C-alpha positions in Angstrom: 0.0 -0.1 0.1 1.2 3.2 -1.1 1.2 6.3 1.3 0.3 9.6 -0.3 3.0 12.1 -0.2 0.6 14.5 1.2 0.1 12.5 4.5 4.1 12.2 5.0 4.4 15.6 4.7 1.6 16.6 7.0 2.8 13.9 9.7 6.5 15.4 9.5 5.5 19.2 9.9 2.4 18.8 12.3 5.1 18.2 15.4 7.0 21.2 14.2 4.1 23.4 14.0 2.7 22.5 17.4 6.0 23.2 18.6 6.0 26.5 17.2 2.8 27.5 18.4 3.6 26.7 21.9 4.3 29.8 23.6 8.1 30.5 24.9 8.9 31.6 28.3 11.0 34.7 28.7 14.7 34.3 29.5 15.7 33.5 33.1 11.9 32.0 33.7 11.5 28.7 35.2 9.2 26.1 33.6 5.8 25.7 35.2 6.8 22.2 36.4 10.2 23.2 37.7 8.6 26.1 39.5 6.2 24.0 41.4 9.0 21.8 42.8 10.9 24.7 43.9 7.7 26.6 45.6 7.2 23.2 47.2 10.6 23.1 48.9 10.5 26.8 49.5 7.5 26.6 51.7 8.9 23.6 53.4 12.3 25.3 54.0 10.1 28.4 55.3 8.5 26.3 58.0 11.4 24.6 59.1 13.4 27.9 59.5 10.5 29.1 61.8 10.2 26.0 64.1 13.9 25.3 64.9 15.4 26.6 68.2 18.0 29.3 67.5 21.4 29.3 69.1 23.0 32.2 70.5 23.5 34.9 68.1 21.2 33.6 65.4 18.0 35.3 64.2 14.9 33.8 62.2 15.6 36.1 59.3 19.1 34.5 59.0 17.8 31.1 59.3 15.1 31.9 56.7 17.9 33.2 54.2 20.3 30.1 54.8 17.4 27.8 54.2 16.0 29.4 51.0 19.4 29.5 49.5 19.8 25.6 50.2 16.4 25.5 48.1 18.3 27.5 45.4 20.9 25.3 45.5 19.2 21.9 45.4 17.5 23.0 42.2 20.5 24.8 40.5 19.0 28.1 40.3 19.7 31.7 41.2 17.8 34.0 43.6 17.4 36.3 40.5 15.9 33.5 38.5 13.3 32.5 41.3 12.4 36.0 41.6 11.7 36.6 38.0 9.7 33.4 37.6 7.8 34.6 40.6 6.8 37.8 38.9 6.0 36.5 35.6 3.6 33.8 37.1 2.2 36.2 39.1 1.1 38.2 36.2 -1.2 35.3 35.1 -3.4 34.6 38.1 -5.1 31.6 36.1 -1.9 29.8 35.8 -0.6 30.9 39.4 -3.7 29.5 40.7 -3.4 26.0 38.9 0.2 25.9 39.9 -0.3 27.0 43.5 -3.5 24.6 44.2 -1.0 21.4 43.2 1.5 22.7 45.5 -1.0 23.0 48.4 -2.4 19.8 47.7 0.8 18.1 47.9 1.8 19.9 51.0 -1.5 18.9 52.5 -1.0 15.2 51.6 2.5 15.0 53.1 1.2 16.8 56.2 -1.4 14.2 56.6 0.7 11.2 56.0 3.1 12.2 58.8 0.1 12.9 61.3 1.1 16.6 61.9 -2.1 18.1 60.4 -3.7 20.2 63.2 -7.5 20.8 63.2 -10.4 20.0 61.0 -8.8 21.9 58.0 -11.0 20.6 55.2 -14.6 19.6 57.3 -16.1 22.3 54.7 -14.4 21.0 51.6 -17.2 19.1 50.4 -20.1 21.4 51.2 -22.3 22.3 48.2 -24.2 25.7 48.1 -27.5 24.3 49.6 -28.4 23.1 53.0 -28.2 24.7 56.3 -24.5 24.8 56.3 -23.3 25.6 52.9 -20.3 27.0 50.9 -21.7 30.0 48.9 -18.3 30.9 47.7 -18.7 32.4 44.0 -15.4 34.8 43.6 -11.7 33.7 42.4 -9.9 30.5 43.7 -6.7 32.4 44.4 -5.8 35.7 45.9 -2.2 37.3 45.2 -1.2 40.2 47.6 2.3 41.9 47.1 3.6 44.6 49.4 3.9 46.9 46.2 1.3 49.8 45.2 -1.6 48.6 43.5 -1.1 45.1 44.2 -1.2 45.5 48.0 -5.1 45.3 48.3 -7.6 42.7 47.1 -11.1 42.7 47.8 -14.2 40.8 47.1 -18.2 41.2 47.5 -21.1 39.1 47.6 -24.9 40.1 46.8 -27.0 37.8 49.2 -30.0 36.2 47.5 -33.2 34.9 48.8 -31.7 31.8 50.2 -30.0 34.0 53.3 -32.3 33.9 56.2 -32.7 35.8 59.3 -30.3 34.9 62.1 -27.6 33.5 59.3 -24.0 33.3 60.5 -21.0 33.6 58.2 -17.4 32.2 58.0 -14.8 33.1 55.9 -11.9 30.6 55.6 -8.8 30.2 53.6 -5.4 28.8 53.7 -2.2 30.5 53.7 1.3 30.6 51.8 3.7 33.3 51.9 6.9 34.1 50.3 9.0 36.6 52.3 12.5 37.4 52.8 11.7 38.3 56.7 9.8 36.6 59.4 7.6 39.4 60.1 4.7 39.9 57.7 1.7 42.4 58.9 -0.7 41.2 56.5 -4.4 41.9 57.3 -7.7 40.5 56.3 -11.3 41.5 57.1 -14.8 40.4 57.0 -17.9 42.8 56.6 -21.5 41.9 56.5 -24.0 44.7 55.9 -27.7 43.5 57.1 -31.2 44.6 55.7 -31.7 47.0 58.4 -28.5 48.7 57.4 -26.7 47.4 60.4 -22.8 46.5 60.0 -20.7 43.9 61.7 -17.1 43.5 61.0 -14.1 41.6 62.0 -10.3 42.3 61.5 -7.4 39.9 61.8 -3.6 40.1 61.5 -2.7 37.0 59.6 1.2 37.1 59.6 2.0 33.9 61.3 -0.9 31.8 60.5 -1.1 29.1 57.8 -4.9 28.8 58.1 -7.0 32.0 58.5 -10.8 32.0 59.4 -12.9 35.0 60.1 -16.5 34.3 61.5 -19.3 36.8 62.3 -22.3 35.8 64.4 -25.7 37.1 64.1 -26.6 38.6 67.3 -30.6 38.9 66.5 -32.7 38.1 63.6 -31.0 40.4 61.2 -30.9 39.1 57.4 -27.3 39.5 55.7 -27.9 42.0 52.4 -24.0 42.1 51.1 -20.9 40.7 52.4 -17.5 41.9 51.4 -13.8 41.0 52.4 -10.4 42.6 51.9 -6.6 41.6 52.1 -4.2 43.9 52.7 -0.3 44.1 53.0 1.6 47.4 53.6 3.8 48.8 50.9 7.7 48.0 51.1 9.7 50.3 49.2 13.0 48.1 49.3 12.9 45.1 46.7 14.8 43.0 49.1 11.8 43.2 51.8 9.0 42.5 49.0 6.6 40.1 50.4 4.1 37.7 48.3 1.1 36.3 50.3 -1.2 33.9 48.6 -4.9 32.9 49.9 -5.9 29.6 48.5 -8.9 27.5 48.4 -11.4 30.2 49.9 -14.6 29.4 51.2 -17.5 31.3 52.5 -19.6 29.3 54.9 -23.3 30.2 55.6 -24.9 28.7 58.7 -28.7 28.5 59.0 -30.1 29.0 62.6 -32.7 26.3 63.7 -36.3 27.0 62.7 -37.1 27.2 66.9 -34.3 30.1 67.0 -35.6 32.1 64.3 -39.2 31.8 65.6 -38.1 33.0 69.0 -36.3 36.1 67.4 -39.7 36.8 65.4 -41.8 36.7 68.7 -39.4 38.9 70.5 -39.2 41.5 67.8 -43.2 41.3 67.4 -43.3 42.1 71.1 -40.9 44.9 71.0 -43.0 46.6 68.5 -45.4 48.0 71.6 -43.5 50.7 73.2 -44.7 49.8 76.7 -43.6 46.2 76.5 -40.3 47.4 75.0 -39.8 49.5 78.0 -40.7 46.8 80.4 -38.4 44.4 78.8 -35.4 46.5 78.5 -35.7 48.3 82.0 -36.4 47.5 85.4 -40.1 46.8 86.2 -40.0 49.6 88.8 -39.0 51.9 86.1 -42.3 51.1 83.9 -44.6 54.4 83.2 -47.6 54.4 85.7 -51.1 53.6 84.7 -53.1 57.0 84.4 -55.9 56.8 87.4 -59.4 57.6 86.9 -60.4 61.0 87.4 -61.7 61.5 91.1 -65.4 62.6 91.8 -65.4 66.3 92.8 -66.6 66.3 96.5 -69.0 69.3 97.8 -68.2 70.9 101.1 -70.9 69.1 102.8 -69.3 65.6 101.8 -65.9 66.9 102.6 -67.0 67.8 106.1 -68.9 64.5 106.8 -65.7 62.5 105.8 -63.7 64.1 108.6 -63.0 62.4 111.6 -64.5 64.0 114.7 -63.5 63.1 118.3 -66.8 63.3 120.2 -65.5 62.6 123.7 -65.6 65.6 126.1 -63.1 65.4 128.9 -64.2 67.5 131.9 -61.6 68.4 134.6 -62.9 69.8 138.1 -61.1 72.4 139.6 -59.9 71.8 143.3 -61.1 74.5 145.9 -59.1 77.6 146.6 -57.7 77.6 150.1 -57.0 80.8 151.3 -53.5 81.7 153.0 -52.0 78.2 151.8 -48.7 78.5 149.8 -48.8 82.2 150.2 -47.1 84.4 147.6 -47.2 81.7 144.8 -49.8 80.5 142.5 -51.5 77.4 142.9 -51.3 75.5 139.6 -53.8 73.1 140.6 -56.2 76.2 141.4 -55.4 77.9 138.0 -58.5 78.9 136.5 -59.4 77.3 133.4 -58.2 79.4 130.3 -61.4 80.9 129.2 -61.7 84.2 127.1 -62.6 86.8 129.7 -65.8 88.8 128.6 -65.5 92.6 127.9 -66.6 94.7 130.8 -69.5 96.6 130.3 -69.2 100.2 130.8 
């Protein structure tokens, strides 16, 4: 069977065409697979440098630098190549998310195999967007924060739909990976919930030394969330050697429905509080309740008022002692003191 020359030419040129169409990496940038291996070892070295006890005269920044240089020597690359590759991949968030997701999964599998994973890290991983406890995250799967202008602040926002109910609680959680030349890393995250009655609750957290971040806001009453937003922020570093990269991976926004009995209890409390008198009674002491208005009294006549007065009808009669002339001369006898009667005026 003869093979057409056209088929032979196509089979020969096709691999060359596919190779030519594949985009080339800039000079000094590591391939994606090699960058993944370097990042994996870089984060392991970073964790080791922060947990090893220090000797006299050592510092954590020095230990971190030595461990990072050991990673570069292991993979036969320079620090400049690593920095250039990091800047290149951070410019493509889709590729960076794909690469860092594999790095994070590998680190998690190794931690689980060694039995050093602490806490229920993935108890919400299999949640759907429905149910009393649901993962309603709809934004990007990766946040990259760089301590440089413009890139040092990342934000997201979610408009709540009809599936949100009164008394719902909110939890925002994500895992953290950092690339930093120094141990100190003043990176912050906040979570803000705005309710339908325009009330606002928020939480701010410093996440410099964490590997898992969780911000939770509980609903104190029967408020219904209307909008939820969050921010990641890193102060700007002017020196290139102090530049920091912060990665928030596998974010999840967990919504917790309260039981129906709790919602009904708050609904009853709100219906009672609509009455101003009952509200005053619930919020203050019972002695401070306003007094009820008494009915208007009957206007009494002078005769009725006189008849109601208590009159002592008992007459005490005191008999005077007889006067004895010459006794107790010069003194007035008190017992013979005449009764105090008003003297009658003499008639002239």
